[in-house]
Backbone as JSON, one array per atom type, in Angstrom:
{
  "sequence": "MTINWKQVLEGLRLDTANMITDLISILFILILAKICLNILTKFTNDVAKKSQNIGDESRMKEIITSMTLLRSAGRYTIYFAAVCLIINQLGFGTALSNLVTAAGVGALIISLGAQSIIKDMIAGAFIMFERQYGVGDFVKINEHEGTVTSIAMRCTYLKNWKGQKIIIPNGQVSTVINYSGEFNMAIVEVPAPYDEDADRIFEVLKEVAEKYYEEHKDICFEAPNVLGINSFDESSVGFAVHMKAVKRNHYRIQRDLRYLIKKKFDETGISIPFNQIVVHQGE",
  "N": [[-28.64, 32.4, 59.46], [-25.9, 30.49, 60.23], [-22.7, 30.16, 58.85], [-20.58, 27.47, 58.67], [-17.47, 27.94, 58.51], [-15.2, 26.52, 58.95], [-15.89, 23.9, 58.3], [-16.49, 24.24, 55.6], [-14.0, 25.02, 54.55], [-12.58, 22.72, 55.13], [-13.91, 20.92, 53.48], [-13.25, 22.03, 50.98], [-10.52, 21.64, 51.05], [-10.35, 18.84, 51.05], [-11.58, 18.3, 48.55], [-9.8, 19.58, 46.84], [-7.5, 18.09, 47.35], [-8.35, 15.58, 46.46], [-8.75, 16.19, 43.76], [-6.19, 16.85, 42.92], [-4.98, 14.4, 43.4], [-6.37, 12.83, 41.55], [-5.55, 14.06, 39.15], [-2.8, 13.54, 39.24], [-2.9, 10.76, 39.11], [-4.1, 10.39, 36.58], [-2.14, 11.56, 35.0], [-0.09, 9.76, 35.51], [-1.19, 7.46, 34.33], [-1.22, 8.27, 31.63], [1.52, 8.6, 31.19], [2.37, 5.98, 31.62], [1.01, 4.72, 29.52], [2.31, 5.93, 27.38], [4.9, 4.93, 27.75], [4.42, 2.2, 27.33], [3.66, 2.3, 24.64], [6.06, 3.14, 23.49], [7.71, 0.97, 24.12], [6.41, -1.05, 22.68], [6.71, -0.05, 20.04], [9.53, -0.01, 19.82], [10.1, -2.74, 20.14], [8.79, -3.96, 17.92], [10.08, -2.63, 15.82], [12.74, -3.49, 16.23], [12.51, -6.26, 15.83], [11.67, -6.26, 13.14], [13.92, -5.1, 11.98], [15.93, -6.99, 12.54], [15.0, -9.07, 11.02], [15.83, -8.51, 8.49], [18.23, -9.69, 8.13], [17.71, -12.24, 7.47], [17.97, -14.79, 5.08], [15.86, -15.55, 3.41], [13.73, -13.83, 1.42], [10.92, -13.65, 1.19], [10.06, -14.6, 3.67], [11.14, -12.62, 5.28], [9.59, -10.4, 4.53], [7.1, -11.26, 5.45], [7.5, -11.25, 8.23], [8.04, -8.5, 8.72], [5.62, -7.38, 7.87], [3.87, -8.58, 9.72], [4.8, -7.41, 12.08], [4.15, -4.69, 11.66], [1.36, -4.81, 11.66], [0.96, -5.83, 14.24], [1.94, -3.7, 15.75], [0.05, -1.73, 15.09], [-2.39, -2.89, 16.05], [-1.7, -3.16, 18.75], [-1.43, -0.49, 19.55], [-4.07, 0.46, 19.36], [-5.2, -1.11, 21.39], [-3.8, -0.23, 23.69], [-4.52, 2.5, 23.76], [-7.3, 2.23, 24.17], [-7.4, 0.93, 26.68], [-6.18, 2.88, 28.29], [-8.01, 5.02, 28.12], [-10.26, 3.84, 29.37], [-9.24, 3.49, 31.99], [-8.75, 6.15, 32.74], [-11.35, 7.2, 32.67], [-12.45, 5.69, 34.73], [-10.91, 6.65, 36.86], [-11.85, 9.21, 37.06], [-14.2, 8.79, 38.27], [-16.45, 7.72, 37.05], [-17.45, 5.14, 37.22], [-16.58, 1.64, 37.56], [-13.74, -0.1, 36.14], [-14.63, -2.4, 34.86], [-17.34, -1.87, 34.43], [-16.98, 0.22, 32.72], [-15.98, -1.05, 30.48], [-18.24, -2.48, 29.71], [-19.96, -0.34, 29.22], [-18.53, 0.92, 27.19], [-18.72, -1.04, 25.25], [-21.46, -0.93, 24.76], [-21.65, 1.71, 23.82], [-20.04, 1.42, 21.62], [-21.6, -0.32, 20.08], [-23.71, 1.39, 19.56], [-22.43, 3.38, 18.06], [-21.68, 1.9, 15.83], [-24.2, 1.29, 14.83], [-24.89, 3.81, 14.0], [-23.42, 4.32, 11.78], [-20.7, 3.54, 11.65], [-19.86, 1.27, 10.47], [-17.98, 0.96, 8.48], [-15.5, 1.22, 9.67], [-15.19, -1.12, 11.19], [-15.34, -2.88, 9.06], [-13.01, -2.2, 7.66], [-11.05, -3.06, 9.5], [-11.55, -5.82, 9.69], [-11.07, -6.54, 7.04], [-8.34, -5.89, 6.96], [-7.3, -7.87, 8.64], [-7.81, -10.17, 7.11], [-6.2, -9.61, 4.9], [-3.7, -9.94, 6.02], [-3.76, -12.64, 6.94], [-4.23, -14.06, 4.57], [-2.07, -13.3, 3.14], [-1.9, -11.47, 0.97], [-0.38, -9.3, 0.15], [2.68, -7.72, 1.21], [4.76, -5.67, 3.38], [6.99, -3.74, 1.54], [6.44, -4.87, -0.91], [5.75, -4.29, -4.37], [2.87, -3.06, -5.63], [-0.38, -2.95, -7.22], [-3.18, -1.47, -6.19], [-6.52, -1.33, -6.56], [-6.81, 1.48, -8.45], [-4.34, 2.48, -7.89], [-0.8, 2.51, -7.85], [2.19, 1.43, -6.26], [4.8, 1.15, -3.73], [4.43, -0.88, -0.91], [4.47, 0.53, 2.18], [3.56, 0.31, 4.76], [1.25, -1.62, 6.71], [-1.62, -1.25, 8.38], [-4.19, -1.78, 10.91], [-6.48, -0.59, 9.91], [-5.81, 0.7, 7.51], [-3.9, 0.63, 4.42], [-0.69, 1.63, 3.44], [0.82, 3.21, 0.75], [3.62, 4.13, -1.32], [4.24, 5.97, -4.1], [5.95, 6.36, -7.34], [6.23, 9.04, -7.59], [6.75, 9.91, -5.1], [4.59, 10.33, -3.52], [2.43, 9.75, -0.77], [0.12, 7.3, -0.37], [-2.95, 6.52, 1.01], [-4.97, 3.87, 1.7], [-8.04, 2.69, 2.68], [-8.51, -0.48, 4.18], [-10.9, -1.82, 3.79], [-11.72, -0.94, 1.33], [-10.19, -2.15, -0.53], [-10.34, -3.72, -3.43], [-9.31, -4.85, -5.78], [-6.22, -6.39, -6.34], [-3.0, -6.28, -7.61], [-0.04, -7.88, -7.47], [3.21, -7.16, -8.0], [5.5, -8.33, -7.15], [6.43, -10.87, -7.68], [8.24, -13.69, -9.1], [8.92, -12.85, -11.66], [8.06, -10.2, -14.01], [5.92, -9.39, -16.74], [6.97, -7.74, -19.58], [5.36, -5.89, -21.99], [5.14, -4.82, -25.23], [3.39, -3.13, -27.58], [3.28, -2.67, -31.04], [2.42, -0.59, -33.65], [2.09, -0.91, -37.21], [2.33, 0.02, -40.71], [-0.19, -0.96, -43.13], [0.69, -1.35, -45.7], [3.29, -2.1, -45.49], [5.9, -4.59, -45.56], [5.22, -7.54, -43.84], [6.99, -9.52, -42.96], [9.37, -8.16, -42.9], [8.93, -6.24, -40.9], [8.66, -7.99, -38.75], [11.25, -9.13, -38.57], [12.79, -6.85, -37.99], [11.79, -6.1, -35.47], [12.43, -8.4, -34.02], [15.22, -8.36, -34.18], [15.86, -5.98, -32.75], [14.79, -6.58, -30.19], [16.16, -8.94, -29.41], [18.81, -8.04, -29.4], [18.68, -6.16, -27.36], [18.11, -7.86, -25.23], [20.49, -9.38, -25.04], [22.24, -7.43, -24.18], [21.23, -6.66, -21.74], [20.91, -8.66, -19.76], [20.86, -8.72, -17.05], [18.51, -7.62, -16.14], [16.61, -8.88, -17.58], [14.53, -11.65, -17.65], [14.01, -13.84, -19.3], [14.61, -14.79, -22.77], [13.39, -12.66, -25.44], [10.08, -12.68, -26.95], [8.73, -12.4, -30.01], [5.62, -11.84, -31.16], [4.58, -11.57, -33.66], [1.97, -10.67, -35.97], [-0.49, -9.21, -34.12], [-2.92, -7.95, -34.1], [-5.5, -6.56, -36.21], [-6.0, -3.37, -36.95], [-7.84, -0.26, -37.46], [-6.24, 1.54, -38.98], [-3.76, 0.4, -38.98], [-1.45, -2.36, -38.59], [-1.13, -4.5, -35.89], [1.67, -5.39, -34.02], [3.36, -7.35, -31.51], [5.62, -7.47, -28.77], [6.9, -9.54, -26.35], [8.48, -9.86, -23.21], [9.94, -11.43, -20.49], [10.62, -9.94, -17.45], [13.0, -9.29, -14.85], [11.71, -8.96, -11.61], [9.85, -5.99, -11.17], [11.12, -4.55, -13.14], [9.86, -4.29, -15.51], [8.61, -1.99, -16.49], [10.76, -0.33, -17.16], [12.01, -1.85, -19.2], [9.98, -1.83, -21.12], [9.89, 0.93, -21.78], [12.5, 1.3, -22.79], [12.52, -0.47, -25.02], [10.51, 0.62, -26.64], [11.69, 3.06, -27.33], [14.03, 2.17, -28.72], [12.88, 0.69, -30.81], [11.44, 2.69, -32.19], [13.61, 4.26, -33.0], [14.95, 2.44, -34.66], [13.02, 1.99, -36.61], [13.0, 4.51, -37.81], [15.56, 4.51, -38.93], [15.37, 2.48, -40.82], [13.38, 3.31, -42.46], [10.71, 2.76, -41.92], [7.46, 3.66, -41.29], [5.42, 4.85, -38.6], [2.06, 4.43, -38.14], [-0.38, 7.06, -37.91], [-3.24, 8.95, -36.94], [-4.89, 10.67, -39.53], [-6.34, 13.44, -41.27], [-8.16, 13.79, -44.14], [-8.96, 16.2, -46.44], [-11.33, 17.03, -48.83], [-11.59, 19.36, -51.25], [-14.1, 21.09, -52.81], [-15.09, 22.26, -56.18]],
  "CA": [[-27.99, 31.09, 59.25], [-24.45, 30.6, 60.47], [-21.88, 29.33, 57.96], [-19.46, 26.8, 59.33], [-16.34, 28.11, 57.59], [-14.23, 25.44, 59.16], [-16.35, 22.73, 57.53], [-16.35, 24.58, 54.18], [-12.57, 24.95, 54.21], [-12.17, 21.31, 55.16], [-14.42, 20.31, 52.25], [-12.43, 22.49, 49.86], [-9.21, 20.97, 51.14], [-10.5, 17.46, 50.59], [-11.83, 18.31, 47.11], [-8.55, 19.92, 46.16], [-6.6, 16.94, 47.47], [-8.85, 14.54, 45.56], [-8.53, 16.61, 42.38], [-4.75, 16.7, 42.67], [-4.71, 12.96, 43.32], [-6.89, 12.36, 40.26], [-4.68, 14.57, 38.09], [-1.55, 12.77, 39.29], [-3.2, 9.4, 38.62], [-4.3, 10.46, 35.12], [-0.82, 11.79, 34.42], [0.64, 8.49, 35.6], [-1.76, 6.57, 33.31], [-0.75, 8.73, 30.32], [2.95, 8.28, 31.09], [2.48, 4.53, 31.47], [0.59, 4.4, 28.16], [3.39, 6.35, 26.49], [6.0, 3.96, 27.9], [4.0, 0.96, 26.65], [3.73, 2.55, 23.2], [7.48, 3.17, 23.11], [8.21, -0.42, 24.18], [5.82, -1.75, 21.54], [7.35, 0.44, 18.82], [10.92, -0.47, 19.79], [10.12, -4.19, 19.95], [8.43, -4.28, 16.54], [11.15, -2.13, 14.93], [13.91, -4.35, 16.38], [12.24, -7.53, 15.15], [11.68, -6.0, 11.7], [15.3, -4.84, 11.56], [16.67, -8.25, 12.59], [14.51, -9.96, 9.96], [16.53, -8.2, 7.24], [19.4, -10.57, 8.04], [17.26, -13.56, 7.02], [18.21, -14.97, 3.65], [14.61, -15.72, 2.69], [13.08, -12.52, 1.27], [9.48, -13.76, 1.46], [9.92, -14.73, 5.11], [11.44, -11.31, 5.84], [8.42, -9.55, 4.31], [6.04, -11.72, 6.35], [7.8, -10.78, 9.59], [7.86, -7.05, 8.77], [4.19, -7.13, 7.79], [3.27, -8.97, 11.01], [5.17, -6.41, 13.08], [3.38, -3.46, 11.45], [0.0, -5.07, 12.13], [1.01, -5.93, 15.7], [2.08, -2.34, 16.28], [-1.23, -1.05, 14.93], [-3.36, -3.47, 16.98], [-1.27, -2.84, 20.1], [-1.74, 0.91, 19.84], [-5.51, 0.55, 19.64], [-5.45, -1.72, 22.7], [-3.26, 0.65, 24.74], [-5.38, 3.68, 23.81], [-8.59, 1.85, 24.75], [-7.2, 0.67, 28.11], [-5.89, 4.15, 28.96], [-9.27, 5.77, 28.22], [-11.08, 3.19, 30.4], [-8.66, 3.78, 33.31], [-8.97, 7.56, 33.04], [-12.78, 7.34, 33.01], [-12.61, 5.11, 36.05], [-10.28, 7.53, 37.83], [-12.7, 10.39, 37.2], [-15.34, 8.44, 39.08], [-17.63, 7.37, 36.26], [-17.71, 3.7, 37.26], [-15.43, 0.75, 37.61], [-13.18, -0.44, 34.83], [-15.47, -3.41, 34.23], [-18.54, -1.22, 33.91], [-16.57, 1.02, 31.57], [-15.91, -1.95, 29.34], [-19.61, -2.74, 29.28], [-20.46, 0.91, 28.64], [-17.85, 1.12, 25.91], [-19.31, -1.98, 24.29], [-22.76, -0.38, 24.37], [-21.4, 2.88, 22.98], [-19.54, 0.92, 20.35], [-22.74, -0.81, 19.3], [-24.46, 2.55, 19.11], [-21.66, 4.02, 17.0], [-21.79, 1.05, 14.65], [-25.55, 1.46, 14.28], [-25.0, 5.15, 13.44], [-22.69, 4.45, 10.52], [-19.27, 3.25, 11.74], [-19.59, -0.09, 9.98], [-16.81, 0.97, 7.61], [-14.31, 1.04, 10.5], [-15.1, -2.56, 11.45], [-15.06, -3.5, 7.76], [-11.59, -2.0, 7.37], [-10.25, -3.9, 10.4], [-11.72, -7.22, 9.29], [-10.34, -6.69, 5.78], [-6.92, -5.9, 7.27], [-6.96, -9.19, 9.17], [-7.79, -11.12, 5.99], [-5.02, -9.31, 4.08], [-2.55, -10.55, 6.7], [-3.86, -14.1, 6.99], [-4.13, -14.59, 3.21], [-0.78, -12.87, 2.61], [-2.11, -10.91, -0.35], [0.81, -8.49, -0.09], [3.39, -7.4, 2.44], [5.58, -4.46, 3.36], [8.09, -3.84, 0.57], [5.94, -5.34, -2.2], [5.27, -3.3, -5.33], [1.53, -3.55, -5.93], [-1.41, -2.06, -7.74], [-4.42, -1.65, -5.43], [-7.53, -0.57, -7.31], [-6.13, 2.21, -9.54], [-3.12, 3.06, -7.35], [0.4, 1.7, -7.86], [3.25, 1.92, -5.39], [5.44, 0.21, -2.81], [3.76, -0.93, 0.39], [5.36, 0.98, 3.25], [3.02, -0.11, 6.05], [-0.1, -2.17, 6.74], [-2.22, -1.08, 9.7], [-5.46, -2.47, 11.07], [-7.52, 0.05, 9.1], [-5.37, 1.24, 6.22], [-2.66, 0.24, 3.78], [0.03, 2.82, 3.01], [1.67, 3.04, -0.42], [4.43, 5.26, -1.78], [4.42, 5.79, -5.53], [7.22, 6.84, -7.89], [6.27, 10.49, -7.42], [7.01, 10.21, -3.7], [3.33, 10.59, -2.85], [1.97, 8.75, 0.18], [-1.26, 6.95, -0.69], [-3.59, 5.82, 2.12], [-6.14, 3.16, 1.19], [-8.74, 1.89, 3.7], [-8.47, -1.9, 3.83], [-12.21, -2.25, 3.33], [-11.92, -0.52, -0.05], [-9.28, -2.9, -1.4], [-11.15, -4.64, -4.21], [-8.45, -5.55, -6.75], [-4.8, -6.29, -6.0], [-2.0, -6.89, -8.49], [1.24, -7.88, -6.78], [4.29, -7.29, -8.98], [6.71, -8.79, -6.46], [6.67, -12.29, -7.92], [9.56, -14.03, -9.63], [9.15, -12.01, -12.84], [6.94, -9.44, -14.55], [5.93, -9.43, -18.2], [7.04, -6.48, -20.32], [4.59, -6.03, -23.22], [5.23, -3.64, -26.1], [2.57, -3.24, -28.79], [3.86, -1.82, -32.08], [1.6, -0.46, -34.86], [2.84, -0.82, -38.47], [1.44, 0.29, -41.84], [-0.7, -2.12, -43.86], [1.42, -1.54, -46.96], [4.67, -2.52, -45.2], [6.09, -6.04, -45.57], [5.09, -8.06, -42.48], [8.21, -10.24, -42.6], [10.4, -7.17, -42.59], [8.62, -5.72, -39.57], [8.95, -9.04, -37.77], [12.69, -9.27, -38.42], [13.31, -5.66, -37.31], [11.43, -6.2, -34.05], [13.21, -9.49, -33.43], [16.61, -7.9, -34.06], [15.95, -5.01, -31.66], [14.51, -7.22, -28.91], [17.23, -9.88, -29.07], [20.0, -7.26, -29.07], [18.45, -5.6, -26.04], [18.22, -8.96, -24.25], [21.9, -9.74, -24.88], [22.94, -6.35, -23.49], [20.6, -6.37, -20.45], [20.5, -9.92, -19.13], [20.72, -8.54, -15.6], [17.13, -7.26, -15.83], [15.73, -9.69, -18.42], [14.39, -12.98, -17.07], [14.12, -14.8, -20.4], [14.74, -14.2, -24.11], [12.13, -12.06, -25.88], [9.2, -13.42, -27.84], [8.02, -11.53, -30.93], [4.42, -12.61, -31.48], [4.12, -11.35, -35.02], [0.77, -9.84, -36.06], [-1.33, -9.43, -32.95], [-4.25, -7.39, -34.33], [-5.76, -5.74, -37.39], [-6.71, -2.17, -36.51], [-8.43, 0.53, -38.55], [-5.23, 2.15, -39.84], [-2.45, -0.2, -38.75], [-1.33, -3.76, -38.2], [-0.53, -4.51, -34.57], [2.64, -6.41, -33.62], [3.59, -7.34, -30.06], [6.86, -8.06, -28.26], [6.8, -9.91, -24.94], [9.75, -10.24, -22.59], [9.87, -11.57, -19.04], [11.59, -9.05, -16.79], [13.25, -9.47, -13.42], [10.63, -8.23, -10.97], [9.82, -4.53, -11.06], [11.89, -3.92, -14.21], [9.11, -4.37, -16.76], [8.36, -0.65, -17.02], [12.0, 0.14, -17.77], [12.2, -2.57, -20.45], [9.0, -1.33, -22.08], [10.34, 2.25, -22.25], [13.7, 1.13, -23.61], [12.18, -1.11, -26.29], [9.78, 1.58, -27.48], [12.67, 4.02, -27.86], [14.89, 1.5, -29.69], [12.07, 0.33, -31.98], [11.21, 3.93, -32.94], [14.87, 4.65, -33.62], [15.22, 1.49, -35.74], [12.05, 2.26, -37.68], [13.47, 5.7, -38.52], [16.74, 4.15, -39.72], [15.0, 1.57, -41.92], [12.35, 3.92, -43.28], [9.38, 2.23, -41.59], [6.67, 4.69, -40.62], [4.44, 4.43, -37.59], [0.8, 5.05, -38.54], [-1.06, 7.97, -37.0], [-4.51, 9.42, -37.51], [-4.79, 11.79, -40.45], [-7.6, 13.94, -41.8], [-8.08, 14.11, -45.57], [-9.99, 17.17, -46.78], [-11.59, 17.15, -50.25], [-12.11, 20.69, -51.53], [-14.9, 21.12, -54.02], [-14.81, 23.31, -57.13]],
  "C": [[-26.47, 31.26, 59.36], [-23.7, 29.62, 59.56], [-20.71, 28.76, 58.73], [-18.26, 26.85, 58.39], [-15.3, 27.01, 57.76], [-14.59, 24.21, 58.34], [-16.21, 22.98, 56.02], [-14.9, 24.45, 53.73], [-12.08, 23.51, 54.2], [-12.65, 20.59, 53.9], [-13.62, 20.72, 51.04], [-11.07, 21.81, 49.86], [-9.28, 19.54, 50.63], [-10.74, 17.38, 49.09], [-10.57, 18.61, 46.32], [-7.57, 18.75, 46.19], [-7.03, 15.82, 46.53], [-8.57, 14.9, 44.1], [-7.06, 16.46, 42.0], [-4.38, 15.23, 42.53], [-5.17, 12.4, 41.98], [-5.99, 12.81, 39.11], [-3.36, 13.8, 38.05], [-1.77, 11.36, 38.75], [-3.38, 9.4, 37.11], [-2.97, 10.69, 34.41], [0.01, 10.51, 34.43], [0.13, 7.51, 34.53], [-1.24, 6.96, 31.92], [0.73, 8.41, 30.12], [3.15, 6.79, 30.88], [2.08, 4.1, 30.07], [1.68, 4.77, 27.16], [4.57, 5.39, 26.55], [5.67, 2.66, 27.17], [4.07, 1.12, 25.13], [5.17, 2.54, 22.71], [8.07, 1.76, 23.11], [7.7, -1.21, 22.99], [6.51, -1.35, 20.24], [8.78, -0.07, 18.71], [11.0, -1.98, 19.52], [9.84, -4.54, 18.48], [9.51, -3.8, 15.56], [12.38, -3.02, 15.01], [13.71, -5.68, 15.66], [12.28, -7.36, 13.64], [13.1, -5.79, 11.18], [16.12, -6.13, 11.54], [16.24, -9.19, 11.47], [15.21, -9.7, 8.63], [17.78, -9.06, 7.06], [19.03, -11.98, 7.59], [17.47, -13.66, 5.52], [16.95, -15.07, 2.82], [13.85, -14.39, 2.63], [11.6, -12.58, 1.61], [9.22, -13.86, 2.96], [10.17, -13.38, 5.8], [10.23, -10.39, 5.7], [7.27, -9.95, 5.22], [6.26, -11.2, 7.77], [7.57, -9.27, 9.7], [6.38, -6.69, 8.73], [3.5, -7.46, 9.11], [3.58, -7.94, 12.09], [4.39, -5.1, 12.91], [1.94, -3.64, 11.92], [-0.06, -5.18, 13.64], [1.12, -4.55, 16.33], [0.76, -1.58, 16.2], [-2.26, -1.56, 15.93], [-3.0, -3.13, 18.43], [-1.57, -1.4, 20.49], [-3.21, 1.09, 20.16], [-5.82, 0.01, 21.04], [-4.98, -0.82, 23.84], [-4.12, 1.91, 24.88], [-6.7, 3.37, 24.52], [-8.46, 1.63, 26.26], [-6.95, 1.97, 28.87], [-7.16, 4.98, 29.14], [-10.16, 5.17, 29.31], [-10.56, 3.52, 31.8], [-8.87, 5.24, 33.71], [-10.42, 7.82, 33.42], [-13.06, 6.8, 34.4], [-12.05, 6.02, 37.14], [-11.12, 8.79, 38.07], [-14.0, 10.09, 37.94], [-16.61, 8.11, 38.32], [-17.86, 5.87, 36.2], [-16.43, 2.91, 37.31], [-14.95, 0.45, 36.21], [-14.05, -1.45, 34.1], [-16.72, -2.78, 33.65], [-18.2, -0.33, 32.72], [-16.48, 0.17, 30.31], [-17.3, -2.23, 28.79], [-20.19, -1.51, 28.6], [-19.84, 1.16, 27.27], [-18.41, 0.19, 24.84], [-20.66, -1.48, 23.82], [-22.61, 0.83, 23.48], [-20.89, 2.46, 21.61], [-20.65, 0.4, 19.46], [-23.56, 0.34, 18.75], [-23.76, 3.24, 17.94], [-21.78, 3.22, 15.7], [-23.15, 1.23, 13.99], [-25.72, 2.81, 13.62], [-24.13, 5.34, 12.2], [-21.2, 4.18, 10.59], [-18.95, 1.84, 11.27], [-18.33, -0.15, 9.15], [-15.53, 0.74, 8.41], [-14.1, -0.45, 10.79], [-14.76, -3.31, 10.17], [-13.59, -3.39, 7.41], [-10.71, -2.91, 8.22], [-10.34, -5.36, 10.02], [-10.96, -7.49, 7.99], [-8.84, -6.73, 6.01], [-6.46, -7.24, 7.82], [-6.88, -10.22, 8.05], [-6.58, -10.89, 5.09], [-3.78, -9.97, 4.69], [-2.6, -12.06, 6.62], [-3.69, -14.71, 5.6], [-2.84, -14.19, 2.52], [-0.92, -12.35, 1.18], [-0.93, -10.04, -0.78], [1.44, -8.16, 1.25], [4.17, -6.12, 2.3], [6.78, -4.68, 2.43], [7.65, -4.33, -0.79], [5.52, -4.16, -3.07], [3.94, -3.81, -5.87], [0.71, -2.48, -6.64], [-2.7, -2.39, -7.01], [-5.47, -0.73, -6.04], [-6.83, 0.14, -8.46], [-4.8, 2.8, -9.1], [-1.97, 2.06, -7.39], [1.45, 2.3, -6.93], [3.82, 0.8, -4.54], [4.75, 0.28, -1.46], [4.76, -0.54, 1.47], [4.88, 0.53, 4.63], [1.62, -0.66, 5.86], [-0.61, -2.07, 8.17], [-3.54, -1.83, 9.76], [-6.52, -1.9, 10.14], [-7.07, 0.4, 7.7], [-4.09, 0.57, 5.73], [-2.01, 1.49, 3.22], [0.96, 2.47, 1.85], [2.5, 4.3, -0.65], [4.72, 5.04, -3.25], [5.71, 6.43, -6.02], [7.35, 8.35, -7.81], [6.64, 10.9, -5.99], [5.76, 10.5, -2.91], [2.96, 9.43, -1.93], [0.48, 8.52, -0.04], [-1.81, 6.1, 0.45], [-4.88, 5.2, 1.61], [-6.79, 2.39, 2.33], [-8.81, 0.42, 3.26], [-9.81, -2.4, 3.3], [-12.5, -1.87, 1.9], [-10.99, -1.22, -1.03], [-10.11, -3.95, -2.14], [-10.32, -5.47, -5.18], [-6.99, -5.31, -6.39], [-3.97, -6.99, -7.06], [-0.65, -6.75, -7.8], [2.35, -8.17, -7.79], [5.56, -7.89, -8.38], [6.92, -10.29, -6.58], [8.06, -12.53, -8.5], [9.91, -13.18, -10.84], [7.89, -11.24, -13.16], [7.06, -9.43, -16.07], [5.94, -8.02, -18.76], [6.37, -6.69, -21.67], [4.66, -4.73, -24.0], [4.41, -3.92, -27.35], [3.04, -2.22, -29.81], [2.92, -1.77, -33.28], [2.49, -0.3, -36.1], [1.87, -0.6, -39.63], [1.0, -1.01, -42.53], [0.13, -2.4, -45.11], [2.88, -1.92, -46.73], [4.74, -4.04, -45.16], [6.11, -6.58, -44.13], [6.35, -8.79, -42.03], [9.33, -9.28, -42.21], [10.18, -6.57, -41.21], [9.0, -6.73, -38.5], [10.44, -9.15, -37.51], [13.31, -8.07, -37.7], [13.02, -5.73, -35.81], [12.25, -7.28, -33.35], [14.66, -9.08, -33.21], [16.78, -6.96, -32.88], [15.78, -5.7, -30.31], [15.64, -8.15, -28.48], [18.52, -9.15, -28.71], [19.88, -6.66, -27.67], [18.61, -6.67, -24.96], [19.68, -9.31, -23.99], [22.65, -8.69, -24.07], [22.39, -6.08, -22.08], [20.09, -7.66, -19.79], [20.32, -9.79, -17.62], [19.29, -8.18, -15.21], [16.12, -8.06, -16.66], [15.71, -11.12, -17.89], [14.56, -14.07, -18.12], [14.28, -14.05, -21.72], [13.39, -13.68, -24.58], [11.35, -12.97, -26.82], [8.43, -12.42, -28.7], [6.82, -12.32, -31.47], [3.97, -12.47, -32.92], [2.88, -10.46, -35.01], [-0.18, -10.21, -34.93], [-2.75, -8.9, -33.14], [-4.29, -6.67, -35.66], [-6.61, -4.56, -36.95], [-7.18, -1.37, -37.72], [-7.37, 1.06, -39.51], [-3.85, 1.54, -39.68], [-2.58, -1.68, -38.44], [-0.59, -3.79, -36.87], [0.4, -5.69, -34.35], [2.84, -6.31, -32.11], [4.9, -8.04, -29.74], [6.67, -8.3, -26.77], [8.18, -10.3, -24.42], [9.55, -10.31, -21.08], [11.0, -10.77, -18.4], [11.79, -9.48, -15.34], [12.32, -8.5, -12.69], [10.91, -6.74, -10.82], [10.7, -3.83, -12.08], [11.12, -3.87, -15.52], [8.84, -2.99, -17.35], [9.61, -0.1, -17.72], [12.22, -0.54, -19.12], [11.23, -2.07, -21.51], [9.42, 0.03, -22.65], [11.53, 2.13, -23.18], [13.38, 0.54, -24.98], [11.42, -0.15, -27.2], [10.74, 2.59, -28.13], [13.52, 3.38, -28.96], [14.13, 1.12, -30.95], [11.8, 1.57, -32.84], [12.48, 4.35, -33.68], [15.2, 3.74, -34.8], [14.27, 1.69, -36.91], [12.49, 3.49, -38.48], [14.65, 5.37, -39.42], [16.38, 3.33, -40.95], [13.86, 2.13, -42.77], [10.96, 3.37, -43.06], [8.62, 3.29, -40.81], [5.74, 4.07, -39.6], [3.13, 5.14, -37.89], [0.26, 5.99, -37.45], [-2.3, 8.5, -37.71], [-4.29, 10.67, -38.37], [-6.18, 12.18, -40.94], [-7.39, 14.36, -43.26], [-9.27, 15.02, -45.9], [-10.12, 17.25, -48.3], [-12.26, 18.5, -50.51], [-12.87, 20.68, -52.85], [-14.52, 22.26, -54.93], [-15.4, 24.64, -56.66]]
}
């Protein structure tokens, strides 16, 4: 059997040329996708940056939140389109058939346990439409507290006071407390002995709270409210002090009041009850 080397070499030449063409095309697709991603990122960042000049803070947060979601959705779209074009370039069908195939594969993936991904995306859309929280808000999601740094299609990103980055899938967001309203309530519960005069305790707490309010009106929304006796516990009487704080200052006010109340109790000879064990020794 005679080998037609000329035909073999011609076939190799054509295959090599086709392979090089495919590689160049795939490289072009990747570069184009990268350019689109850069344009998308620059556009959303510019819009978010310009929104900071708006006087309305709530409107600014809405724009920044919308831009983060747009950036997330746009990235998914660009990635999906690039993969379809690369598959088409490799000769596995037309772009339209790839879409159909991808839809079938997507259905298969969902049936195999990827429902959580779709759940996260749907939940992310509802978070945006219902405006539950936005970028820059201080929130408590489930058991996590922190400032919202970004909201993507699948996840919400928080940063807490420790500097930790917390990633919460949107589908797992069950309870949300948004502290970014007009004010937050600072609540300090104070235990006092049963044998201490209740009127005296009330006056001491009122004096401390009102003095603190006069000295810190920049972070106090309204004058304090001393509720008097709030509970009867096993070994103490519970008093409570409430004070409306300028948003996100309630933790500071609570810490300051606890310190000042303890210091005042020490000065006036009022003890704070604590658990004690009494041992009776037999003969």
